[in-house]
PAMAR-470812 format. One record per residue (C-alpha): residue number from 0; residue in one letter; x, y, z. Coordinates in steps of 0.1 Angstrom, whole numbers. Layout:
N
+-----+------+-------+-------+-------+
| seq | type |    c1 |    c2 |    c3 |
+-----+------+-------+-------+-------+
| NUM |    A |     X |     Y |     Z |
...
+-----+------+-------+-------+-------+
END
This chain:
539
+-----+------+-------+-------+-------+
| seq | type |    c1 |    c2 |    c3 |
+-----+------+-------+-------+-------+
|   0 |    M |  -187 |   124 |   144 |
|   1 |    A |  -158 |   112 |   165 |
|   2 |    N |  -136 |    82 |   163 |
|   3 |    A |  -126 |    63 |   195 |
|   4 |    S |   -98 |    37 |   193 |
|   5 |    S |   -97 |     7 |   217 |
|   6 |    C |   -72 |   -21 |   220 |
|   7 |    S |   -82 |   -57 |   219 |
|   8 |    N |   -57 |   -86 |   217 |
|   9 |    G |   -29 |   -61 |   214 |
|  10 |    E |   -42 |   -45 |   182 |
|  11 |    P |   -59 |   -11 |   179 |
|  12 |    S |   -94 |   -12 |   166 |
|  13 |    K |  -114 |    18 |   154 |
|  14 |    K |  -150 |    23 |   165 |
|  15 |    E |  -173 |    50 |   152 |
|  16 |    T |  -189 |    71 |   179 |
|  17 |    R |  -218 |    94 |   171 |
|  18 |    V |  -224 |   124 |   193 |
|  19 |    N |  -258 |   142 |   191 |
|  20 |    F |  -263 |   177 |   205 |
|  21 |    E |  -299 |   186 |   213 |
|  22 |    P |  -315 |   215 |   230 |
|  23 |    G |  -326 |   210 |   266 |
|  24 |    T |  -358 |   191 |   272 |
|  25 |    S |  -380 |   188 |   302 |
|  26 |    G |  -360 |   189 |   334 |
|  27 |    I |  -331 |   207 |   317 |
|  28 |    E |  -326 |   244 |   317 |
|  29 |    S |  -330 |   261 |   283 |
|  30 |    D |  -294 |   274 |   281 |
|  31 |    Q |  -281 |   238 |   285 |
|  32 |    V |  -276 |   212 |   258 |
|  33 |    E |  -283 |   175 |   261 |
|  34 |    V |  -255 |   153 |   247 |
|  35 |    T |  -262 |   117 |   236 |
|  36 |    I |  -233 |    93 |   227 |
|  37 |    H |  -240 |    63 |   205 |
|  38 |    N |  -212 |    37 |   205 |
|  39 |    A |  -209 |    11 |   177 |
|  40 |    S |  -223 |   -22 |   186 |
|  41 |    R |  -199 |   -50 |   195 |
|  42 |    S |  -215 |   -74 |   170 |
|  43 |    N |  -206 |   -50 |   141 |
|  44 |    G |  -170 |   -48 |   153 |
|  45 |    L |  -167 |   -85 |   155 |
|  46 |    R |  -184 |   -90 |   121 |
|  47 |    N |  -160 |   -66 |   103 |
|  48 |    R |  -129 |   -79 |   120 |
|  49 |    K |  -105 |   -96 |    96 |
|  50 |    P |   -91 |  -130 |   106 |
|  51 |    S |   -55 |  -128 |   119 |
|  52 |    Y |   -30 |  -153 |   130 |
|  53 |    H |   -13 |  -138 |   160 |
|  54 |    F |     3 |  -171 |   170 |
|  55 |    L |    23 |  -172 |   138 |
|  56 |    P |    53 |  -150 |   131 |
|  57 |    K |    50 |  -125 |   103 |
|  58 |    P |    66 |  -140 |    72 |
|  59 |    F |    80 |  -106 |    61 |
|  60 |    E |    79 |   -70 |    73 |
|  61 |    R |    47 |   -50 |    67 |
|  62 |    S |    28 |   -82 |    62 |
|  63 |    N |   -10 |   -81 |    62 |
|  64 |    G |   -11 |  -112 |    84 |
|  65 |    S |   -30 |  -133 |    59 |
|  66 |    L |   -16 |  -168 |    56 |
|  67 |    M |   -33 |  -179 |    24 |
|  68 |    N |   -29 |  -146 |     6 |
|  69 |    P |     3 |  -129 |    17 |
|  70 |    K |     5 |   -92 |     8 |
|  71 |    F |    18 |   -60 |    22 |
|  72 |    D |    -4 |   -41 |    46 |
|  73 |    S |    -1 |   -10 |    24 |
|  74 |    K |   -19 |    -8 |   -10 |
|  75 |    V |     7 |    17 |   -22 |
|  76 |    L |    35 |    -7 |   -14 |
|  77 |    E |    17 |   -36 |   -29 |
|  78 |    N |     9 |   -17 |   -61 |
|  79 |    H |    46 |    -7 |   -63 |
|  80 |    L |    56 |   -43 |   -59 |
|  81 |    V |    33 |   -54 |   -87 |
|  82 |    K |    47 |   -27 |  -110 |
|  83 |    C |    83 |   -35 |  -103 |
|  84 |    Y |    79 |   -73 |  -106 |
|  85 |    F |    57 |   -71 |  -137 |
|  86 |    P |    87 |   -78 |  -161 |
|  87 |    Q |    96 |  -109 |  -141 |
|  88 |    V |    60 |  -121 |  -141 |
|  89 |    R |    57 |  -116 |  -178 |
|  90 |    R |    90 |  -135 |  -183 |
|  91 |    L |    77 |  -165 |  -162 |
|  92 |    F |    44 |  -165 |  -181 |
|  93 |    R |    63 |  -166 |  -214 |
|  94 |    H |    83 |  -196 |  -201 |
|  95 |    I |    49 |  -214 |  -196 |
|  96 |    L |    40 |  -206 |  -232 |
|  97 |    Y |    74 |  -218 |  -245 |
|  98 |    Y |    70 |  -250 |  -225 |
|  99 |    V |    35 |  -258 |  -237 |
| 100 |    A |    44 |  -250 |  -273 |
| 101 |    I |    74 |  -274 |  -272 |
| 102 |    A |    52 |  -300 |  -255 |
| 103 |    S |    26 |  -296 |  -282 |
| 104 |    C |    53 |  -303 |  -309 |
| 105 |    C |    64 |  -334 |  -290 |
| 106 |    W |    29 |  -347 |  -287 |
| 107 |    A |    23 |  -341 |  -324 |
| 108 |    L |    54 |  -361 |  -332 |
| 109 |    F |    43 |  -388 |  -307 |
| 110 |    F |     9 |  -393 |  -324 |
| 111 |    I |    25 |  -395 |  -358 |
| 112 |    L |    48 |  -422 |  -346 |
| 113 |    M |    18 |  -440 |  -330 |
| 114 |    R |     1 |  -440 |  -364 |
| 115 |    V |    32 |  -455 |  -380 |
| 116 |    V |    39 |  -482 |  -354 |
| 117 |    H |     4 |  -491 |  -340 |
| 118 |    G |   -18 |  -479 |  -368 |
| 119 |    S |   -39 |  -456 |  -346 |
| 120 |    D |   -74 |  -445 |  -359 |
| 121 |    H |   -76 |  -411 |  -341 |
| 122 |    W |   -41 |  -399 |  -347 |
| 123 |    V |   -53 |  -371 |  -371 |
| 124 |    Y |   -75 |  -355 |  -344 |
| 125 |    F |   -47 |  -356 |  -319 |
| 126 |    V |   -22 |  -341 |  -343 |
| 127 |    I |   -46 |  -313 |  -352 |
| 128 |    G |   -52 |  -306 |  -315 |
| 129 |    S |   -15 |  -304 |  -309 |
| 130 |    I |   -10 |  -280 |  -338 |
| 131 |    V |   -39 |  -258 |  -325 |
| 132 |    S |   -23 |  -258 |  -291 |
| 133 |    F |    10 |  -248 |  -306 |
| 134 |    L |    -5 |  -220 |  -326 |
| 135 |    T |   -25 |  -208 |  -296 |
| 136 |    M |     8 |  -205 |  -276 |
| 137 |    I |    24 |  -186 |  -304 |
| 138 |    G |    -5 |  -162 |  -305 |
| 139 |    L |    -3 |  -156 |  -267 |
| 140 |    L |    34 |  -151 |  -270 |
| 141 |    L |    28 |  -123 |  -295 |
| 142 |    F |     1 |  -108 |  -273 |
| 143 |    T |    24 |  -106 |  -243 |
| 144 |    R |    46 |   -82 |  -263 |
| 145 |    S |    17 |   -58 |  -268 |
| 146 |    P |     8 |   -29 |  -244 |
| 147 |    K |   -27 |   -45 |  -239 |
| 148 |    Y |   -11 |   -74 |  -219 |
| 149 |    E |     1 |   -50 |  -192 |
| 150 |    R |   -35 |   -40 |  -185 |
| 151 |    H |   -49 |   -76 |  -185 |
| 152 |    P |   -23 |  -101 |  -174 |
| 153 |    R |   -46 |  -121 |  -152 |
| 154 |    M |   -73 |  -124 |  -179 |
| 155 |    V |   -47 |  -139 |  -203 |
| 156 |    A |   -36 |  -163 |  -175 |
| 157 |    L |   -72 |  -174 |  -168 |
| 158 |    F |   -77 |  -180 |  -205 |
| 159 |    L |   -46 |  -202 |  -207 |
| 160 |    A |   -57 |  -221 |  -176 |
| 161 |    V |   -92 |  -229 |  -190 |
| 162 |    F |   -76 |  -238 |  -224 |
| 163 |    L |   -52 |  -263 |  -208 |
| 164 |    I |   -79 |  -279 |  -186 |
| 165 |    I |  -101 |  -285 |  -217 |
| 166 |    V |   -72 |  -298 |  -238 |
| 167 |    I |   -60 |  -323 |  -212 |
| 168 |    Q |   -95 |  -339 |  -210 |
| 169 |    L |  -103 |  -340 |  -247 |
| 170 |    P |   -89 |  -375 |  -252 |
| 171 |    F |  -119 |  -389 |  -231 |
| 172 |    I |  -141 |  -381 |  -261 |
| 173 |    F |  -128 |  -412 |  -279 |
| 174 |    K |  -133 |  -447 |  -265 |
| 175 |    D |   -99 |  -460 |  -274 |
| 176 |    A |   -77 |  -429 |  -270 |
| 177 |    D |   -40 |  -429 |  -280 |
| 178 |    I |   -30 |  -417 |  -246 |
| 179 |    S |   -30 |  -440 |  -216 |
| 180 |    P |   -44 |  -429 |  -181 |
| 181 |    V |    -9 |  -426 |  -169 |
| 182 |    G |     0 |  -401 |  -196 |
| 183 |    T |   -31 |  -380 |  -190 |
| 184 |    F |   -24 |  -381 |  -152 |
| 185 |    F |    11 |  -368 |  -157 |
| 186 |    G |    -4 |  -340 |  -179 |
| 187 |    V |   -28 |  -331 |  -151 |
| 188 |    V |     1 |  -330 |  -126 |
| 189 |    E |    21 |  -307 |  -149 |
| 190 |    I |    -8 |  -283 |  -153 |
| 191 |    L |   -13 |  -282 |  -115 |
| 192 |    I |    24 |  -273 |  -109 |
| 193 |    L |    22 |  -246 |  -135 |
| 194 |    L |   -10 |  -231 |  -119 |
| 195 |    Y |     6 |  -229 |   -85 |
| 196 |    S |    41 |  -219 |   -96 |
| 197 |    F |    40 |  -197 |  -126 |
| 198 |    F |     5 |  -183 |  -133 |
| 199 |    P |     0 |  -147 |  -122 |
| 200 |    I |   -32 |  -154 |  -103 |
| 201 |    T |   -42 |  -155 |   -66 |
| 202 |    L |   -39 |  -187 |   -45 |
| 203 |    F |   -76 |  -191 |   -43 |
| 204 |    T |   -80 |  -189 |   -81 |
| 205 |    A |   -52 |  -214 |   -86 |
| 206 |    A |   -67 |  -238 |   -60 |
| 207 |    G |  -102 |  -234 |   -76 |
| 208 |    F |   -90 |  -242 |  -111 |
| 209 |    G |   -67 |  -270 |   -98 |
| 210 |    G |   -95 |  -285 |   -77 |
| 211 |    F |  -119 |  -284 |  -106 |
| 212 |    L |   -93 |  -301 |  -128 |
| 213 |    S |   -86 |  -329 |  -103 |
| 214 |    I |  -123 |  -336 |   -96 |
| 215 |    S |  -134 |  -336 |  -133 |
| 216 |    Y |  -104 |  -357 |  -143 |
| 217 |    E |  -111 |  -384 |  -117 |
| 218 |    I |  -148 |  -385 |  -125 |
| 219 |    L |  -140 |  -390 |  -162 |
| 220 |    I |  -113 |  -416 |  -154 |
| 221 |    A |  -138 |  -435 |  -131 |
| 222 |    L |  -165 |  -435 |  -158 |
| 223 |    R |  -141 |  -448 |  -185 |
| 224 |    Y |  -123 |  -475 |  -164 |
| 225 |    E |  -144 |  -496 |  -140 |
| 226 |    K |  -114 |  -507 |  -119 |
| 227 |    M |  -108 |  -470 |  -110 |
| 228 |    Q |  -142 |  -471 |   -91 |
| 229 |    S |  -129 |  -493 |   -63 |
| 230 |    A |  -124 |  -478 |   -28 |
| 231 |    Q |   -86 |  -486 |   -29 |
| 232 |    Y |   -81 |  -466 |   -61 |
| 233 |    I |  -103 |  -437 |   -49 |
| 234 |    I |   -85 |  -433 |   -16 |
| 235 |    C |   -51 |  -435 |   -32 |
| 236 |    K |   -60 |  -409 |   -58 |
| 237 |    L |   -75 |  -386 |   -32 |
| 238 |    L |   -43 |  -387 |   -11 |
| 239 |    L |   -22 |  -382 |   -43 |
| 240 |    H |   -42 |  -352 |   -54 |
| 241 |    F |   -42 |  -338 |   -18 |
| 242 |    I |    -4 |  -340 |   -17 |
| 243 |    I |     0 |  -324 |   -51 |
| 244 |    H |   -23 |  -295 |   -41 |
| 245 |    F |    -6 |  -292 |    -7 |
| 246 |    I |    28 |  -289 |   -23 |
| 247 |    G |    15 |  -264 |   -49 |
| 248 |    C |     0 |  -242 |   -21 |
| 249 |    F |    33 |  -244 |    -2 |
| 250 |    M |    52 |  -234 |   -33 |
| 251 |    Y |    28 |  -205 |   -40 |
| 252 |    I |    30 |  -192 |    -4 |
| 253 |    M |    68 |  -195 |    -2 |
| 254 |    T |    73 |  -179 |   -36 |
| 255 |    N |    52 |  -149 |   -28 |
| 256 |    T |    66 |  -146 |     7 |
| 257 |    R |   102 |  -147 |    -6 |
| 258 |    M |    94 |  -122 |   -33 |
| 259 |    R |    79 |   -97 |    -8 |
| 260 |    S |   106 |  -103 |    17 |
| 261 |    N |   133 |   -96 |    -9 |
| 262 |    F |   114 |   -65 |   -21 |
| 263 |    S |   112 |   -52 |    14 |
| 264 |    K |   149 |   -57 |    20 |
| 265 |    I |   157 |   -40 |   -14 |
| 266 |    C |   134 |   -10 |    -4 |
| 267 |    Q |   152 |    -8 |    29 |
| 268 |    S |   186 |    -9 |    12 |
| 269 |    V |   176 |    18 |   -13 |
| 270 |    S |   162 |    39 |    15 |
| 271 |    A |   194 |    35 |    35 |
| 272 |    Q |   215 |    45 |     4 |
| 273 |    E |   193 |    76 |    -2 |
| 274 |    E |   197 |    85 |    35 |
| 275 |    L |   235 |    81 |    32 |
| 276 |    K |   235 |   101 |     0 |
| 277 |    R |   216 |   130 |    17 |
| 278 |    E |   239 |   128 |    47 |
| 279 |    R |   269 |   129 |    24 |
| 280 |    E |   255 |   159 |     6 |
| 281 |    T |   248 |   176 |    39 |
| 282 |    K |   284 |   169 |    50 |
| 283 |    E |   298 |   183 |    18 |
| 284 |    K |   277 |   214 |    20 |
| 285 |    M |   289 |   219 |    55 |
| 286 |    I |   326 |   215 |    46 |
| 287 |    H |   322 |   238 |    15 |
| 288 |    S |   307 |   264 |    38 |
| 289 |    L |   339 |   263 |    59 |
| 290 |    M |   363 |   265 |    30 |
| 291 |    P |   364 |   270 |    -7 |
| 292 |    Q |   352 |   241 |   -28 |
| 293 |    H |   386 |   236 |   -44 |
| 294 |    V |   403 |   233 |   -10 |
| 295 |    A |   374 |   211 |     4 |
| 296 |    N |   378 |   187 |   -25 |
| 297 |    M |   415 |   185 |   -20 |
| 298 |    V |   410 |   178 |    17 |
| 299 |    M |   384 |   151 |    11 |
| 300 |    A |   403 |   135 |   -18 |
| 301 |    T |   437 |   134 |    -1 |
| 302 |    H |   452 |    99 |    -3 |
| 303 |    P |   488 |    91 |     7 |
| 304 |    S |   511 |    73 |   -18 |
| 305 |    K |   520 |    36 |   -12 |
| 306 |    D |   554 |    43 |     5 |
| 307 |    E |   539 |    70 |    26 |
| 308 |    A |   509 |    48 |    35 |
| 309 |    D |   533 |    20 |    46 |
| 310 |    A |   553 |    45 |    67 |
| 311 |    E |   521 |    59 |    81 |
| 312 |    D |   508 |    24 |    89 |
| 313 |    E |   538 |    17 |   110 |
| 314 |    A |   536 |    51 |   127 |
| 315 |    D |   498 |    45 |   133 |
| 316 |    K |   506 |    11 |   149 |
| 317 |    A |   531 |    27 |   172 |
| 318 |    E |   508 |    56 |   179 |
| 319 |    K |   479 |    32 |   188 |
| 320 |    K |   502 |    14 |   213 |
| 321 |    N |   510 |    47 |   229 |
| 322 |    R |   473 |    56 |   230 |
| 323 |    S |   464 |    23 |   245 |
| 324 |    K |   488 |    29 |   273 |
| 325 |    K |   475 |    64 |   278 |
| 326 |    G |   439 |    51 |   277 |
| 327 |    R |   425 |    79 |   254 |
| 328 |    S |   434 |    98 |   223 |
| 329 |    V |   444 |   135 |   222 |
| 330 |    R |   414 |   157 |   221 |
| 331 |    G |   410 |   178 |   190 |
| 332 |    E |   434 |   158 |   169 |
| 333 |    I |   427 |   161 |   131 |
| 334 |    I |   438 |   129 |   113 |
| 335 |    F |   420 |   134 |    79 |
| 336 |    R |   443 |   160 |    64 |
| 337 |    K |   479 |   173 |    64 |
| 338 |    F |   489 |   209 |    70 |
| 339 |    Q |   494 |   227 |    37 |
| 340 |    M |   501 |   263 |    29 |
| 341 |    D |   501 |   278 |    -7 |
| 342 |    E |   516 |   310 |   -20 |
| 343 |    M |   493 |   328 |   -44 |
| 344 |    K |   503 |   358 |   -65 |
| 345 |    N |   480 |   384 |   -81 |
| 346 |    V |   453 |   381 |   -55 |
| 347 |    S |   429 |   410 |   -48 |
| 348 |    I |   418 |   414 |   -12 |
| 349 |    L |   386 |   433 |    -2 |
| 350 |    F |   378 |   447 |    32 |
| 351 |    A |   344 |   464 |    38 |
| 352 |    D |   332 |   481 |    70 |
| 353 |    I |   298 |   495 |    79 |
| 354 |    V |   299 |   533 |    85 |
| 355 |    G |   274 |   542 |   112 |
| 356 |    F |   273 |   508 |   128 |
| 357 |    T |   278 |   522 |   163 |
| 358 |    K |   248 |   546 |   159 |
| 359 |    M |   227 |   518 |   145 |
| 360 |    S |   235 |   494 |   173 |
| 361 |    S |   229 |   520 |   201 |
| 362 |    N |   191 |   518 |   200 |
| 363 |    K |   186 |   481 |   193 |
| 364 |    T |   186 |   449 |   213 |
| 365 |    A |   213 |   423 |   207 |
| 366 |    E |   188 |   400 |   190 |
| 367 |    R |   175 |   427 |   166 |
| 368 |    L |   210 |   439 |   158 |
| 369 |    V |   223 |   403 |   150 |
| 370 |    S |   192 |   397 |   129 |
| 371 |    Q |   199 |   428 |   108 |
| 372 |    L |   236 |   419 |   104 |
| 373 |    N |   226 |   384 |    93 |
| 374 |    D |   203 |   399 |    67 |
| 375 |    L |   230 |   423 |    54 |
| 376 |    F |   258 |   397 |    54 |
| 377 |    G |   234 |   373 |    37 |
| 378 |    R |   230 |   398 |     8 |
| 379 |    F |   268 |   402 |     7 |
| 380 |    D |   273 |   364 |     5 |
| 381 |    L |   251 |   362 |   -26 |
| 382 |    L |   270 |   391 |   -42 |
| 383 |    C |   302 |   374 |   -33 |
| 384 |    N |   292 |   342 |   -53 |
| 385 |    E |   279 |   362 |   -82 |
| 386 |    S |   310 |   385 |   -85 |
| 387 |    G |   335 |   356 |   -84 |
| 388 |    C |   350 |   363 |   -50 |
| 389 |    E |   357 |   340 |   -21 |
| 390 |    K |   345 |   349 |    13 |
| 391 |    I |   371 |   346 |    41 |
| 392 |    S |   352 |   358 |    72 |
| 393 |    T |   333 |   385 |    90 |
| 394 |    L |   350 |   405 |   118 |
| 395 |    G |   322 |   422 |   137 |
| 396 |    D |   308 |   447 |   112 |
| 397 |    C |   337 |   441 |    88 |
| 398 |    Y |   333 |   419 |    57 |
| 399 |    Y |   364 |   402 |    43 |
| 400 |    C |   368 |   384 |     9 |
| 401 |    V |   394 |   378 |   -18 |
| 402 |    S |   395 |   370 |   -56 |
| 403 |    G |   420 |   350 |   -74 |
| 404 |    C |   425 |   326 |   -44 |
| 405 |    P |   426 |   297 |   -41 |
| 406 |    N |   417 |   295 |   -78 |
| 407 |    P |   437 |   319 |   -99 |
| 408 |    R |   418 |   341 |  -124 |
| 409 |    P |   429 |   371 |  -145 |
| 410 |    D |   400 |   394 |  -136 |
| 411 |    H |   405 |   392 |   -99 |
| 412 |    A |   408 |   430 |   -94 |
| 413 |    I |   376 |   436 |  -114 |
| 414 |    C |   358 |   410 |   -94 |
| 415 |    C |   367 |   427 |   -61 |
| 416 |    V |   358 |   462 |   -74 |
| 417 |    E |   325 |   449 |   -87 |
| 418 |    M |   319 |   433 |   -53 |
| 419 |    G |   326 |   466 |   -36 |
| 420 |    L |   303 |   486 |   -58 |
| 421 |    S |   276 |   460 |   -54 |
| 422 |    M |   280 |   462 |   -16 |
| 423 |    V |   274 |   500 |   -18 |
| 424 |    I |   241 |   494 |   -38 |
| 425 |    A |   231 |   465 |   -14 |
| 426 |    I |   235 |   486 |    17 |
| 427 |    K |   213 |   514 |     2 |
| 428 |    A |   186 |   488 |    -4 |
| 429 |    F |   192 |   476 |    32 |
| 430 |    D |   186 |   512 |    45 |
| 431 |    E |   153 |   514 |    26 |
| 432 |    D |   141 |   481 |    40 |
| 433 |    H |   150 |   487 |    76 |
| 434 |    N |   148 |   525 |    77 |
| 435 |    E |   185 |   529 |    86 |
| 436 |    E |   212 |   554 |    77 |
| 437 |    V |   244 |   534 |    73 |
| 438 |    N |   269 |   532 |    44 |
| 439 |    M |   298 |   511 |    33 |
| 440 |    R |   335 |   519 |    33 |
| 441 |    V |   354 |   495 |    10 |
| 442 |    G |   391 |   490 |     4 |
| 443 |    V |   408 |   468 |   -22 |
| 444 |    H |   444 |   459 |   -26 |
| 445 |    T |   462 |   434 |   -49 |
| 446 |    G |   493 |   415 |   -40 |
| 447 |    T |   507 |   381 |   -28 |
| 448 |    V |   491 |   361 |    -1 |
| 449 |    L |   497 |   328 |    18 |
| 450 |    C |   465 |   307 |    20 |
| 451 |    G |   456 |   275 |    38 |
| 452 |    I |   437 |   259 |    66 |
| 453 |    V |   447 |   267 |   101 |
| 454 |    G |   438 |   251 |   134 |
| 455 |    T |   427 |   217 |   146 |
| 456 |    V |   394 |   226 |   162 |
| 457 |    R |   369 |   248 |   144 |
| 458 |    F |   395 |   253 |   117 |
| 459 |    K |   389 |   277 |    88 |
| 460 |    F |   405 |   288 |    55 |
| 461 |    D |   424 |   320 |    58 |
| 462 |    V |   450 |   342 |    40 |
| 463 |    W |   480 |   361 |    54 |
| 464 |    S |   505 |   386 |    41 |
| 465 |    N |   515 |   423 |    43 |
| 466 |    D |   491 |   429 |    14 |
| 467 |    V |   462 |   418 |    35 |
| 468 |    T |   472 |   444 |    61 |
| 469 |    L |   475 |   470 |    34 |
| 470 |    A |   440 |   461 |    22 |
| 471 |    N |   427 |   466 |    57 |
| 472 |    T |   444 |   500 |    57 |
| 473 |    M |   428 |   509 |    24 |
| 474 |    E |   394 |   503 |    39 |
| 475 |    S |   400 |   523 |    71 |
| 476 |    T |   413 |   553 |    51 |
| 477 |    G |   386 |   552 |    24 |
| 478 |    E |   354 |   573 |    19 |
| 479 |    P |   319 |   561 |    26 |
| 480 |    G |   300 |   551 |    -6 |
| 481 |    K |   332 |   546 |   -26 |
| 482 |    V |   356 |   518 |   -34 |
| 483 |    H |   392 |   527 |   -22 |
| 484 |    I |   417 |   509 |   -44 |
| 485 |    S |   455 |   508 |   -44 |
| 486 |    E |   478 |   516 |   -73 |
| 487 |    S |   485 |   479 |   -78 |
| 488 |    T |   448 |   472 |   -81 |
| 489 |    R |   443 |   501 |  -105 |
| 490 |    D |   469 |   486 |  -129 |
| 491 |    F |   446 |   456 |  -134 |
| 492 |    C |   414 |   476 |  -141 |
| 493 |    I |   426 |   509 |  -154 |
| 494 |    D |   405 |   508 |  -185 |
| 495 |    E |   373 |   496 |  -169 |
| 496 |    Y |   363 |   524 |  -146 |
| 497 |    E |   366 |   562 |  -142 |
| 498 |    M |   388 |   569 |  -112 |
| 499 |    E |   398 |   599 |   -91 |
| 500 |    E |   431 |   601 |   -72 |
| 501 |    G |   428 |   598 |   -35 |
| 502 |    E |   449 |   607 |    -5 |
| 503 |    E |   483 |   592 |     0 |
| 504 |    V |   485 |   563 |    25 |
| 505 |    P |   517 |   553 |    43 |
| 506 |    G |   528 |   518 |    33 |
| 507 |    G |   556 |   509 |    56 |
| 508 |    I |   551 |   479 |    79 |
| 509 |    T |   575 |   466 |   106 |
| 510 |    L |   574 |   429 |   115 |
| 511 |    S |   595 |   408 |   140 |
| 512 |    D |   617 |   379 |   129 |
| 513 |    G |   628 |   360 |   159 |
| 514 |    E |   646 |   382 |   184 |
| 515 |    S |   657 |   409 |   160 |
| 516 |    L |   635 |   435 |   143 |
| 517 |    R |   639 |   444 |   107 |
| 518 |    M |   621 |   467 |    83 |
| 519 |    W |   603 |   449 |    54 |
| 520 |    P |   605 |   466 |    20 |
| 521 |    T |   575 |   487 |    14 |
| 522 |    V |   555 |   489 |   -18 |
| 523 |    S |   566 |   525 |   -22 |
| 524 |    E |   576 |   553 |     0 |
| 525 |    C |   540 |   564 |    -1 |
| 526 |    L |   512 |   543 |   -14 |
| 527 |    V |   492 |   563 |   -38 |
| 528 |    C |   455 |   553 |   -37 |
| 529 |    F |   425 |   559 |   -60 |
| 530 |    C |   388 |   560 |   -53 |
| 531 |    V |   363 |   544 |   -76 |
| 532 |    S |   330 |   561 |   -72 |
| 533 |    I |   297 |   544 |   -77 |
| 534 |    S |   285 |   575 |   -95 |
| 535 |    V |   312 |   575 |  -122 |
| 536 |    L |   312 |   537 |  -129 |
| 537 |    C |   312 |   530 |  -167 |
| 538 |    A |   311 |   498 |  -186 |
+-----+------+-------+-------+-------+
END
């Protein structure tokens, strides 16, 4: 079975095409197959085609094209509309019940006054009918508060429509009714307006009940009053009823069109808000991947004070004039943040390097090597988050992270040591997964650093100080499979691990300050280091 789509009048139409495969018959070789294609008849396609009004503009987006019964072209969207607008529909239906209940009370008072003033003979029946109508409305009001009404709202509306049509024509039972033809006619007009405007029924149902009410009412009026049988009265009444029904249909169509148009716009607005929310979350994730969350929040939440804002506004105006003269802005200029550098004390720095990386990379393609590095560094990133460290960067096969920066924490040294020990375990698992023979050499040092965001293009969060250089030295002089820590780091975790004393590492560093060179004070004449072995780790 295959479906072939053809276009007629600009709209695609689907036709069913049956394909039969039969073995070869006379005149056809036995290894061949005869194919017969049966197309759907044109008459069936025309018979199943729904009427459409291509010459009229669509009243709202996703319209089904029906003029008399406007709906969405999607059943899912239409059902969602009905579900969302049900509280409003129920509220409007309750307004009908309130109105009819109040009108019943007014009619009961009117008939009682008619008895007092004119001495009516049928006033008791009319008062009883008004009371019954009032009690019926009260019962329907109570029913609309029950869960059963949510399953059968149209059945309740149809019951109320039949009830009102019967009640408005009951006065014709009596020869001398207490209501004049003008009073009953206004009652009919009120019911017609209610049917078209407030009842939760389709347009065809409202027109059917309204047409039945108009015809039955005019027949009863003509039978009761002979002067209503003249051609003049009949033509006038026909025109009057036609105008009332035309206005009612127009109100129904415009109400439903406006409701669906508003609903479509609300859906588009909500969809746009959700899309903006997803884009904002994506942007925040991207920014948080470039820098720590604390720093990212400070960058995104930076707002100048009022005085600074006024000064910056004047500077921006002058700058815009200069830019307009130049014709273009400076490339790579960052205008959403200010340069800020913070000094952080008691920060532990970790450097880790892959031992055997050169041998591992010698027999692999670049794609394979980068893929394995991505796998390994991905494991390290997870360990970094779990151990409370902040990743700074990767330098080739070197992994670089800190703890206690930019958010201070008292256990920064323990976090870095735990990170180093976990990296040793992780690379052993990496060796088993990829059949490699590499190891980790880890160095940790604790000291003071300067941290901040550097650069205007592809900027990043970074740390600088002599202690960072010492941490790098700790890594390069360490032993594979162990965490090489300095004496300052040992002071923060002396009671947490079993340690063995390592070799002495020179700690003197010379830096330049302008044109003259000077020797910065060293941590000590010789920096005594310790190795924390994975095999002697204790709780």
